[in-house]
N, C-alpha and C positions, 0 to 999 in steps of 0.2 A: 419259694422254688420257682427258677427259670423255666420255660414251656420247654425248652431245648435242652439236652445234658450232652455233653461233648468231653468223652473223657480221652486221656492222654499219660502215659508214664511221666512221672515226676522226672526233669533233670531236661537237657536237649542234647538234641544229636551231633549237631556242627557249631555251635556257638557258646558261650559261657552260660553256663545254666543260671534263674533267678531273673531273668532279664523281661519275665512277666509274657503277655499276650497281646500287647496293644494293636501290634501289626495286625495279627489274625482278624481282631476284632472290629476293625475298621469298616469291613464287609457285613458282620452280623450285626452289628448295629439296628437295634431297633426290632430283629427278631425273637426277642428275649428268649436270647441263648447262652451256657457261660461254660466255660471250659475248667472242666473238674481234673486236678491230677491227678494220678492215684500209685501206687508201690511199683518201680519198674522190674517186676515179678510176675511169670506165668500166673501162679496164685493171687495177688494183688489185683491183677487185671479184669480176672473172672469175677472175683469178689465186687469190683466197683462197674465194671463194663456192662452188666447182663441186661440194664435196663436204658443204658446209652443210646441215644437218639444218632450218635455219631461219633466216629472213634477218629482222633489224632496219629496219627502212625508216627514214631519215630524213638529212637535210641534205643530199641530193644527189637528180638525178632518176634514176629506176631503168627504163632503157632497154628496149626488146625484145630486144636484143643482151645483157644481163644477165641476165634473166630466164631467155633459150634456155639459157646456160649451166649455170643451176641443176640439176644430174643427181638430187640426192635431198632436194630442199627440199619442207619440208611446209606450209608455212605464210613468210608475207608479212606479218610486223605492220607497223603503222604508229601513231604515239600521236596521231595530228591527228584531226579530222575529216574534211578536202579529203585526196582521194587521190589528185589530179590530178598529182603529180609522180612516179606510177608509174602504169606502160602494164598496165595490169588486164586488158585483151583477150590480151596475152601471156600474163601468169598464170592466166589462163579457158584459154587453151589447152593449156599447161602442166598442168592440172587441180590448182593451187595455190589454196587460197583467199588471200584477201587480207582483211583484218578493219583495222578503226577503231576510234575512241572515239566514237561517234555521240550519246553521251548522258552525256558525262563533266565537259564546264562548258558546258553549254546555259544554264545561269542568267547567268553571267559576260555573255554574248551577248548576251543576252536583256536584260539590265542596261546593257550597253551599246548597243543599240539603241535603247532608251527612252531615256536619256541623250542621244542625238546628235538624236532628233526635237524633245526641250524643250529642249535647248541653239539648233536653230538656229529654232525658233517662236518664241524669246524674242531671240533677235538676241543670244544672250550674248556670244559674244567683239567682238562690234561694241559692244554695253555696256562691259564690259569695257575698250577703247580707249578710250573716251568719258570715262572715267574717266579712266583712266592721262593722256590725253592734255589733259588739264583740257578736255573738251568736254560737263560736267555738264549743262548748258541741252538738248542735244541729245539726251539718252536719253530724256525722257519723250514728245515730239515722234514719237519713230519708234515706241514701244510703242502709241500712239495708232491707229497706224492699220493694228492688228495685231488679228485676231479675236480673241475668246477660246478657247481650246480646246475646251471644253467643247461638244460638239453637232458638231463639225467629225470628217470621215471618214478611218481609218487601210485602208489596202489592203494587203494581204499578195500579194505575188509570191512562190508557194511557201508550203505551209502544212505544213512539219516541224515536227520538236519546240522551235527555236529561234521559230519564227513563234509556235507554239501558245504558249511559257512569254509571250514579247514581250504575245500578246493578253491573255493573266493580268495582266497590270501595266499596260497600256491603259483598261482598260474600266473604273477606277474613276475614272480622269480626264472619264470621259463620254464618249468618242469612239465613232463607229459604226463596226462590225468590217465589213471587206468582206475574202475570201480567194480567190484564183487557184489553184488547183492541179489539173492534167487529170488525176494520179496520185492523190490521197486522194479518197474517196468522198463526196459532198456531204453525206451525213446525218452525219459526222463532223466539219462543221463548226458548226453551230448547237448541238451541246453545249458548244463553247466561248465562245457568241456571239456568231459568226462568220458573216456570210450569204455565201454560195457568190453566185461574179460570174462573167462570163466576161471576158477582159482588156479589150477595145475600154470595158465599163461600168465597171470598176475604174480603169482610167486616166480615164475621164470624170469620177468621184464624188470620187475620193480628195484631200483636202486635205494626204495624206501617203502617199507610196509606198513602203513598205518590201521590199528585195528579199531574199530569203532563196535563192537558188537556189545548188546544188554547181557547180562547173566541170566541166562532160563535155562533149564530141565534142558532144552534144543542146543544152546550155543554152552554148553557148560565143558570145557577139555577141547573146545572145535579146535585150537591150534597145536597138531601135534609135534612128534619126532619125524615123522614123514614131510612135514610142510615146512619144516626152518632145512631140511636137505633139499629143500626144493629150491631154494632162495640162492642171490648170488653169493659169493666169498666176503663181496663190498657193499651187503645193503644192511642195514640200519632200519631196526625194527623199533616203531611207536606205537605203544597202548596208552590210550586215555578213556578206555572205555570199561572193562571190570577185569579183574584181574585173574577169577576163576574160569574165563573164557581160553586162558591158555594152561596147557600142562608146563607146568613151571622147569621143573628138571629136563625138556626137553630144551628149553627156551636156555638151561644155564649150561647145558651138552654141545648146545649150538654157540655159544657165545665161548665157552673154553675151547675147543677143538675147532675154533676157526669157521663154521661153518659160515657165519654171519659175522659182521663187521662191528658192530656197535648193538645197542639198544635205548631209548629215551623212553622211561617209565613211570606213569602217576598210579600204575595200580599194581597190585601183589597180590597173590594165591594165597594168602594169609596177610592180612592185615593189623598192628602194624608185622612188618618181617621180622625173623626172629633173630637176633644178634649173629647168628652161625650163616645166616643164609650168604650162598657164595656171592648174590647179585652185590651186596654193600661191599665188596673187595675189589669189583671190578672196575680198571681206569677206564673202560670202553661202555661204561653205561654211566648215564646219568638217570637219577631220581628225583622223585616228588612226591610226598605224603598223602595222594590221591587229594589235591587241592585243586585242580585243573579247572573248578566253578568257583573258585574265590576270587571275590573283588569286594568293595566297599559295596556294591550293589546288591551281593547275594543276598544275605541273612532277609534282609526288609521286602525284595521281591519275592522272595519263595515262599513267607510268610504270608504275605498279601495274597498271593494266590491261592495258600492252603484257605486262608478266610474266603476266601472270593467261592471255591469250589462247595466248602462247605456250607455256605450263604444258597448256594444256587437249589443243591439238594434239599435242603431243609425247608425251603422255601417253593419244594414241588418241580424245580426243574433241570433238564440234563445238567450234567457238569458241564465244562470248557473239555477235559482230557478225561480216558476213561481206557483202561488199560486190557480192561472186561468187556466191551461195548455189549455182547451179547445179552448182557443181564438188563439193558435199558427198557427193551422191546418191553419184559412184564414188570419192570419198576413199577408202573404207575405215576413215574417223574414225563413231563411234559418236554419234550421236544422245542424249544422255545424259538431257536432260528436255525437257518440254513448253516451248513458248513462246509467250508471245501474240503478238499480230497488230500489238504498239506497239514491240515490241523483239526483236534477231535475225533470223536469215536468213529467217523468215517477214515480216520486214516489211516 
């Protein structure tokens, strides 16, 4: 029997099941640790994980009941940026650090956000249909009604890593950049070529509104009907963050009634969306299946990061990233290196 038992639900969350744990085990080599699969059910997890030294969270919701059943767990490690499928409050009460991958696939999501913005602005899908359906002559007249991109305003709601990377991509297009984020110092924004703004200022001035909020109790349903009514009628809404941060019925109404001009969405309130979701039938909306982070690098990088976080904690050290850093001071883990304010538990 191995010294450290890491329990994870059978199956996979973002890749093909049955691929093994070779990437995760690279960092764990020499620690005498094993990754043990359990049934992907609440009862199956509880039965298997009571004596687990660590949990590799994937593929299902991790409830308070599941977390409270853990008797010796030192870490709950996630291979994603979002942590909404784990009851972080319950883990914090148990003194268990929860780690994620906040900086592993930022560039891919920023690329995707910029792709949705450009495609929605230039009506790429509608133009594609015109060619395929023999409506060639309709293409140019449609674009003659659309202003040039240079000189327009892009507003970021949330100015974390992805928004900053998107701002770097948007600046060469000649876009004016605004950002609203009450958790980021205003002095940080000008260094990225971005002007701080209040939320009402951003909504009223932006031709593109790009949402970059995590799904937390504080942000759930953040963007409501009153916010879409404040946007320009030519505005395009982009969301590569989390679907539940938007009241989707309000977004649908805004698009149907022309309060805004269009949208580019990688995330939805319910995923996958129901077949009768009105967004699926809208020609002025570009959709993708919550895959903004995907690339050939995605799976190996995030799985190696999970292994690194597990190895650090099981060897008695602070993890690199922790979404509930208040637990670290009383965890008995050793702070092994200084952290900048841009990364890690101090960020």
